[in-house]
N, C-alpha and C positions, 0 to 999 in steps of 0.2 A: 240562490245567488249569498242571502240573506244570512242563510244557516252558513256557508262557506266563512261570511264578514264576520260572522259571531264568532266563530272556531279561530280564524285566524287574530282576531281580537285579544282571545282569553288565550289565546298563545304567546300574543304578544305581552300582556300583562304578565302571564306566568315566567315569561322571561326577562322583564321589566325587574319583579321583583326578586326574582335570584339573582340580577346582576348588583341590585342593591345592597341582599344578606352579604354578599361577597365584597362589597366596600367595606362595609364595617366590618367585615372579620378582617380585613387589610386595614384600616385604620387603627383597632386595636392591637393589629401585631407592629406596626410602626410606633404606636406611643408603647407598646411593653420594651420592643429595639433601643426607644429614644429613650426610657427610663434607665434599662441596664446599662448603654453608654457611659450616660452620666454617672451611674455610679463608680463605673469603672474609670471614667477620667475624674474621680473625683479620690478614688485608690492609687489612681499613676502620679496626682498630685502629690497627697502623703508621703508616696513612698521618693519623688523626687526631693520633696523637701527631705527629709531626715538623709538621702546621698547627700547632699548639699551642706549638711551640718557636719555630716562624717568626713567629710574633704575639708572641710573649713577648719575644722579641730584638729586634723591631723597636720595640715599644713601649719598651724599655731604651735605644735608643738614641736616640729622638727624645721619652724622657719631658723634656729640657731646652729643649725647643721648643714643649710644649703651651702655651704662653701669647701664642706669638708670632704680632703677628698678619700680619707677612708670609709668614707658612711657604706654600711655593709651591704645597702639594701642595693647600691647603684650598680652588684656584681653583675646583676642580670639573673644569680640565682641565690636563694634563702637560704641555703643550708648550713652556712657558715657562721647567720646575721645573732647577733646576741638578742635577748628575749627586751622586747622594747619596754619602757617603763611604762608603768600604770598611769592612766588619768586621773589629776583631781579627784574626789571621790562627791565634793559639796557642786563643783560645776560640769559634771558628767551628763552632757547629751543625751543619754542613751539612756538613763533615768526619767526624763522627763517624761511622761506620759507614755512610755513603754513597760518600768517595774515598780508603779507606785508600791501596787499592791503585795508585792512579792520580796523576801528578803534582802539585803544587797547579798549581792555574790560574793565571792572572794575574789579579787585582784580578775574583774573582767578584765578580757583580751581586746587592745587595743584594735584598733579597724587594719586590717592590712592597706600597705601601700601602693599607691595606685600603679597599673602596669608601664614599666619602661616603655619608650619608644620603640616601635618596629622595626626589627633589625634584618639582617638576612635570612630568607626564607630556606630552610634545610629542604630539598625533598626527602620524603619520604621514601626508603630500600626497595627495590624493586621486590616484586613478587614473586616466589618461588618457580613460577611458571607463566602462560596466560591462559587465561578460561578456555576452556573444550567443553563443546559439548560431549566428546566422545564419536567413537567409529558408527557409521550409519549403519548397524549390520545386525541389528533386528530385526527377525522376518517374522510378517504377521502371521499366526499356524492357518488363518484363512486364504485369504489371498497373494500370500506369499511376498507382501509390501516390502521393502526394506525401510528401518525407520532409526531415528535417533531412542537414545533412551527417555530425553524429557518428552518423546509424544508417547507415552504408554499413557493409558487410561488412569484413574485414579483406582481403581477397582480390580488393576492388572498386579499380579504377584510374580512371583521369581521363576516358578514352575509353569503359572499361565498367565502369557501374554496376552493382552488382549491391546486393540489397537479400533481408534474408530476413525481417521480422517480419511484411509483408504479404503470400508467397504461394510463401516458402520459393524464391526465385528463379526462378520459373513454373509449381512444383510445382502448386500451389492454381489453379485456370481457375473461377470464379465467373461466372454472366452479370450484367449490372447491375441495378440494381432498374427494371423498370419505371416509366414516365415518370408522377408522380403527379397525381390530376384538380384540375385548376384551382381549384374550389372548396375542397378540403381544406386545398390550397400555400397559400392566400391566407389561410387563418386562419394556418396558420405560421408564415410569413413576413411579417405585417404586413399585407399589402394589404387584408385586411376590417376594416372599422371595429369590426367584435367579436374581433381580433387579441388583444387585450391578455388580455381574460376568457378568453380560451380557452386560452392558454398558460398563465395564470396555474391553473389547476382542470383542466389537459387530463392527470392521474390520473384527477379525475372522470369527466371525460365518456370517457374511456376503457374503463374501469371501466363504465359508463351502457349501452356498445354489445357489451361482450365476450359470447364466447361460454363463457367458462371464470372460475373465479372462482379468486384468489392464494391458495392455503395458505402462511400463514408470521407468523410475529411480527414483526411492526414495533415497530419501538423510537422510541416516538412522544415520549419526551422530547427528542431527539435532532430528529426529523420537526417538530414545531411549536417548538423553541426557536428563540434568536432567532440572526442568522448566516446564512450560507449555507446553501439547503438540500441536507441530506444522509439518501441515503435507508438506512435501516440495518437490518436485519433478524436473527433469533436464531433458530438452529435450520435446520430443514430446510426448503427452498423446496419447492412444488409447486402443482398445476393443478388445481384439482376441475372436473370436469365433471357436469353436471346429467343423472343417468342418464333421471329422469323429464322428457318434453315439459309431461306436465299439474300443474299446481302443486298440492298438498293444498286441502284445505279451503277450509281459515281462513289461507291464506298469499298473497302478489300472486305472481305470478308475477316471476322474474328472470333472467336472463343470456340464457343459450337457449331456457327458453322462450318469452321475448318474441318470437322470431323465428316464432310461427306464429300470430300473429295477424294481422289487417288492419292496414294502415299508421294510420290513424288510433287506433286503441287501441292499437297498440302506442309510440303517441308521448303518449298519456294516462296508460299503467301505468309509461315510463319517468319521466316529470315528477313523476308523484306519488311514484315511487320518492327521486330526486332533486330535492326542490323547490327549492333552493339554484341550479341552473344555466339557463342561459339556453335559453328556449324557441325563439330563432331558431336560436341554433346545431344547438340537439338535431335540429329538422326538417333540418335542412344536412344536419346528420352520416348521418342515416337517410336519407334521398334517395340521399347517395352511397353507402354501403352494400348498400342494397337494389337499387342498380343494379351495384355492381362484383364486391360479395364472392359468392364463389360459393359458398358455404356455405350463404349464405342460403337458396339454392333447394335444397341437397341436406337441408337441418334439416326446410323445409317438405315437402319427397317423402316423408322417413321418417315424418313424423308423418301423413301421408294414407296409408302404407300402409298401418301397423299400427291406425289409424282405422278403414279397411276392412276390420280383420279382425270375427269375431263377438263380441259383446260380450263372451263366458263366457274370451275369449281377451285380453282385453286388460289385464289383470293380468300375463299371461306372455309375451306379445308381444314381441319385442326386434327391431332390428334393425343389423345391423354396419357401420360403415363401413369399408370394409378399405381402405386405403394401402399400395397397389402399383403403385412406379413401372416404367414397363416402357420407355419412348424413354429418350433419353439425360439420365439422373442430374446434368448440370454445368448441365442447361437448365430453366429456369422448367416444370413441366406443373401449371397450372391443373385443379384438381380439377373434373370435370363430376357429374352425377348419375347417368349411365352406367354409371361407372366406378368409381364408389365404392360407390353401393347395391349389395354383391355380396353377401350372404346377409340372409336370414329367420329366427333362431333360434324355432322353435315350446319349446315348455316356458318350464320357468323358466330355462334356459340355464347353470345350476350346472356341468352336466357339461361344458361348455365353456370351455377355457383361451384365456382372450385375451392375445396381446405387444403388443408396442408399434407394429403396424400399425392397429390397433383403435381404433374407437370405438362403444361400445356405445348404444346409445337404447331407451329405453322410454316406454310410455305413463307407467305408473304403479307405483308395487311398490318402487322401487326408489331407496337416498338417493345420496350423493353419490360419487363415482368418481375417484379418480385419475386423472389421465392422466399416461400415459409421457412423458417429458421426452425419448424418442426419437422421438416422431412427427415428421413431417415437419411435420404442422398447430400444432405444439407452441406455436409462438409468435403465428400468425399467428390462432390461434383466442383467443388473448387480447391482443395488442397490434392491437387492427384499424384502429386508426385510422394505424399506421407501416407496416403493410402491408392496404392497403384490398384488393388485388388478392386478397387470399388466398393467395399465392406462397407456395414449400416454403421452411420454412426446413432446418435443418440434419438431415440423416437417416445411418444409416449407411453408405451405398451409396453416397454420390458419392466417383466414384474420380479419383482424384488424375490427372493429367498426367503424360503420359511423356516425357522429354525424353533424346533420345540423348547416351549418355554420362556419362549422370548417374543416378547410383542411387535408386530413390524414396524416399521416409522410409518411408513405410507404402503398400501397394497402394490406400487410403481414406483420403477428409480428414478428419482429427482435427477435434473441437468446437473444441479451441483454436484451430486454424489456420484451421476456419471463420469464427468469431467476429473473429477478430483482423484476416481479410481485410475484413472487413466493416464495422469500425470505422474504418478509412483512408480519409481524405477525397483526393476524387480530382476533378480540372480537371473544369468544366463545373458545371453544376444538381445542389448537391448533395440526396440523398435526404433524405426524410422523415424517415428514421431519425436522423439527425443535426441537424435540428430540433427533435426530442423533449421535447427541456429534464429537466423532471424526469422525464419519462414517458423519455425515453432512458436516463437514471442509473437507473431502476427495468431498466428491462432489461437495462442491464450486468449488474447485480448477479444477474439471474435467469440471465443467461450461466452467470456464473461458479458461480451454488449449481448447474446442471446439468454444467457438465464437470466440480465437486468431485464430482457424484453418479456422476458413470461411472468417477472413476478408483476411488472407494472400490465400486463393484461390480465393478470390475475386479481389483482386490485381494480378494475375500471370492470370487472364483471362481478363483482362483489360487493359493489357498492349497497348493499342494501344491510350485508350483513356488516357492515362496516357504519351504519350509521350516518350515511353521508347527509343524510336528508338534515340532521340538525345545525348543518352547518346553511351558511347564507350563501344563496344562489339564485335562483333563475325563479325561483317562485318566491320569494321574498323580494327578486327585485320589480316583478309584476304587483304584487301586493303593496308594497310599500310606493308605488309610482303615482303618488299624489298629485303632481304636475303634469301629467299625460303626455310627457315627454320621453317616455322612453326610448329608445332605438335597440328594439331586441336584434337587430345585423348585429350589435356587439357583444351576443349575448348567446352564447352554445351549451354544449353540453357540458357539465363543469364534471371531473374525476377530482376527486379527491384524495390525497396524498395519506395514510395514518402516518401516526407517529412510529411505528415499527414500522415502515419502511425507509431504510438506511439510505438518506443521504436526501430523504426528502425534508421539507422545509420544516415541517412539524418538528419531523427527525431532530433538526438542526437546533431548536429552539428548545425543546424539551433536555436536551444534552447543555446549553448553555443557561438555562436556568437551575437545572441543578448542578451548575459549580458555581453560580452564583450565589444561591442556597448555602454552599458549604466555606465562599469568602464570608458569606453575613456569619457565618458561623462560628469561624475560626479566625477570622480577619483576612491581612495580604499572605499571600506566599511567600515564603524565604528562600526557595531555591529553585530556579529556572535551569532544567536540565534538559539538554538534547541527546541524542543516539543516532547513530548514520550506521545502518549497513557498510563493511568492508571486503567490497569482493578478494581481497587476497585474504582472509580469512579457512582457517585449515579446511574447517568444516565446508567451504565450497568448491574450495580448491581441488579434497581429494576426491568430489563427485563428479567432476566434468570429467567428458570422455577423453578417450587417448586416439589419436590418429592409428591408423596400423603400421608399424615400424617401415620406415621407406626402405627399399632396397639398393644393392650394392652401385655405388655408383652415382646416388639420388642427390641434385646441390639444394637439396632443404631438410632441416632435421624436423622429429618428429613433432607434429601441432598436435595441440589440445582444444579443448572447447574453451572460452570464453565465459564469464559470469554472465555478462547479458545474453548468453545462449541459453542457459536455465534458470528465469527466474523463478522459476519454481523451486530451486533449490536456496536461492537468495530469499525469499517468501520465509521458509521453514529454517533459516539459518537464523535469520533475524528473530522470529517470532523465540525461537529458543534462548535467545540472548537475553532477549528484551523481558522474557520472564526474568532470568537469574537477575538481571539487573532491578529488577523493580522487588522482586522478593531479598534484596540485599539491603535496597534501601527500607524495606518494611522492618526490617530485622534490626533497624540502628546504623545503618553507615554512616549518616549523620547527624544522629542522635534520635529521642523518642519521634516518633510519623505519628500524627491525629487526624492526616488526610491526604491522598493523594490522587492525582488523577492526571491521563495522557492522552494523548490524539498520534495520531500514524495516520501521516501521508506519503508523498512521492516523490523526489526530486527530479528534476526534469531527466535526469539521466536513467530514471527506473531505480533506483535504489532507494527500501523505506527507510523510514526518518520518522522517528519518534521525538514530541516535547512532551516533555513532564513538567508539573507544577507540584512542589513538595510543600505540606506545610505542617512544621515542627511544632512539639510541645513549646509552654511559655517559657520552661525551663531552660532550652536548647536552644531559645533563637539566638540570630547571629545579631550581636550587639557591636563590637567594634573590629578594625583592622585586621588584627591577630586573628579572631577568629576566621575573618577572610580568607584571610595567606592557611589557613590549615585546611580549608577546604576547594579552593579555585588558586591557579598558579598560570600566568602570563609572559613566563621567561623558556627559556630555551635550558633544557635538562643537560646536568654534565654527562658527555659519551660514555665515563668512564665508571661514574659511579651507577649509573642510573640507565644500561645496554636498552633496556627493552622501552623504557617511557622515551630514550631518547630514539629510537626507530620510531613508535607513535607518532610524536610528536613535530618530527621534520618530513614524516611522509603524508600525515594527513591533518597537520593544525597550525600550518601556515596559507596564511591569506597573501594571495598575487601569485606572479606582476601584474601588477595594474599602475594606474597615473601615467607617467612620461615612459615610464618604460615599455607600456602593454596597451595604449590608448584608448584598444579597441577591445577590453577585457569586459565579459559579462556583469561586473560590477560597477563600470563606469555609467554615470549618468550628469548630463551636462559638464564633463569635461572632467569630472570628478570621484572621488571613491563612494559608493553610497554607502559602505560599509565603514569609512571614515580611516582607511588605514593609510600608510602608515602612521600608526597610533604617536603619543608623546613620549620620552621617556620619563617614567616616576621611579627614582629611587625607593618610595615608601607606598603601599597602600594607600588610598584617603578612603576615608568613606565618608561619601557625598551626600551633602544635605537631603538632596532628596531621596535617598536610598539607594543609589547606584553605586558603587564605590568604583574609583578608578587604580585599575590595579599594579603592583608594583612591576613596573617594566627597568630595570636598571641598566645603565649604559656601560656593563660589566665587560664587555668587550667578544663578548659568544656570540659568532656569525656560522651562520651553513650557507654551503654555496650549491645552488640547486637550478638547472635548466640554464645558466650563464647571468642569476641573478641571484646578491649575497642578500641573505636575510638574517635579522637580528632581533632585538625582544621587540620591537615593534609592529614585526609580522605576528606575531605570534596570536593565536585563538585561546583566548582562558579556556582550559581545562582543569576536569579534577586528577591528579596524579595518579591515587593510586589506580581509579578506572582504567584510565588510557593505558595503564602498564600492564593491565591484563588484557 
């Protein structure tokens, strides 16, 4: 104990010394920073004094001409102005402390006149066309996924295209999806007369036939709200597998329990559980899954095996469905009854330890059991409409493809790479997964949650490699408890999330400190720019799937997917356009850039959104209202002079209606608009004392009517004209 105590004291002393050294370094940095700031303030004061002297001198020289109507400097242009008279040499303020050791320059130029008041802002001409990523028609030579040109790797050439996001240049080799049954495809692609009802309620139809239930907190305020569909969750997402194949006496059978009944009783029970669903569609789906999905027979066989046991064993007997794939794991190996029902467990099974390969089934006596997200059938048991053949999903034993001369990223395919491969479109008939609509969006969220859970498990199991013992934890709490009043019940195993884990506290703190270091070096940012994905972008609309054309006499037109049905395409297009915007900024769109950083977030409607802070070179910083007007506008553009800009602003950049016209608008807080719309009319831009300008919103009579509401310049969200027009 004494040795442990001494070791702990030595460790504490070392940590204290390290902390003192760090504090001393921080004090030195602060002193140096203070000296630098004081020098900068002195230089700024000298410059301001010189500027004031220049202005006073100019005003004194032109005092006699203040009332002259022919003053050439008041024309707003300086082309016809005569040369100003030379200032007196003896009283020239520019000679004091400026040119004392230099020869007198001949006829030194007079200072330029102060800029005239800001006049009407003229919008720049519309660009020749909108920005475009081009068609998504470049095919990966390895997996045949379709890409935009901006998604090529930097090592790609015109004759040797290379892409990494779909298959890691060939290292991820997965089989194509099996052909979908014709009747089920007809429901997805619009051929069936019931297609619209089916796709509108596809999540409910899938839940009615799923083997497992979804355990998660769904944000219904977003799901049920207006606007595009968005599947938003909070907390941990997992699948529950009903361990009991027989329902409780006072409960109706649900999920996997339904599959042990005969078809007619199954249909009646499902219809009773889901009275709002179409019976004809329910009958059709039940027939398809009963014929194709292998787990239907597996569950029936497991039930028969356990029911044949003596009655006294019915409460304890269990069947383990063991997923052991022995063939080529890059190919689909559909489960069969012979190789899946691998063990009958006697007793209560409490001594058995199940891993991610097993599904445990019982007749009765147990509640819900959480299914491992690492199980090969994790997806197929819940998303039965997307995987009607019961094909395997991701599991840890899928090997990567070995390419000569290329070092593999890992021996097995990771979850992230697997799902990235599956979400890409390829030539030919698209799989049911990409037709899934709202169900596809749920699948994407489910896949992301599974990837995050795997990352968290890795961190939890590799705390030693992450050196989590250097963080304060249970040991420090015990050894530092000098008062013997420690309650160990309040402490447990701590899992340290490193800064490399995206979204962790240390990750966010590191980004914040990096941002503050940039501000400390370059001062406050000059431009705050936002960018939101537009679901009407042609690159998105071109990739949405079309239904089969309706037949003669149909009472509806041909339908197409909505942008919310393809969050994968929305994210890819936004990424490409975001990179194009950042490249333009770095190339001097607003002036020379010395620093820039941005963050991406997703709005409630599911669209990605960028916040970007731009730091300009000192010579290109914004100093007056004219410079503000050259970058930002808050006015309705002229429809004839700027048709592209007018379309963008009137479609995307008008706030409201809110206030008395719509008291229940999302922006309304305590009866007032939280964004302070409508703004006040402003004839000219006013450069505020706190650095925030009040943009010009002249009352020029321009209005636009939308949704029975008339908008004027007071409702315009500030925008950059050139970028908005593109």
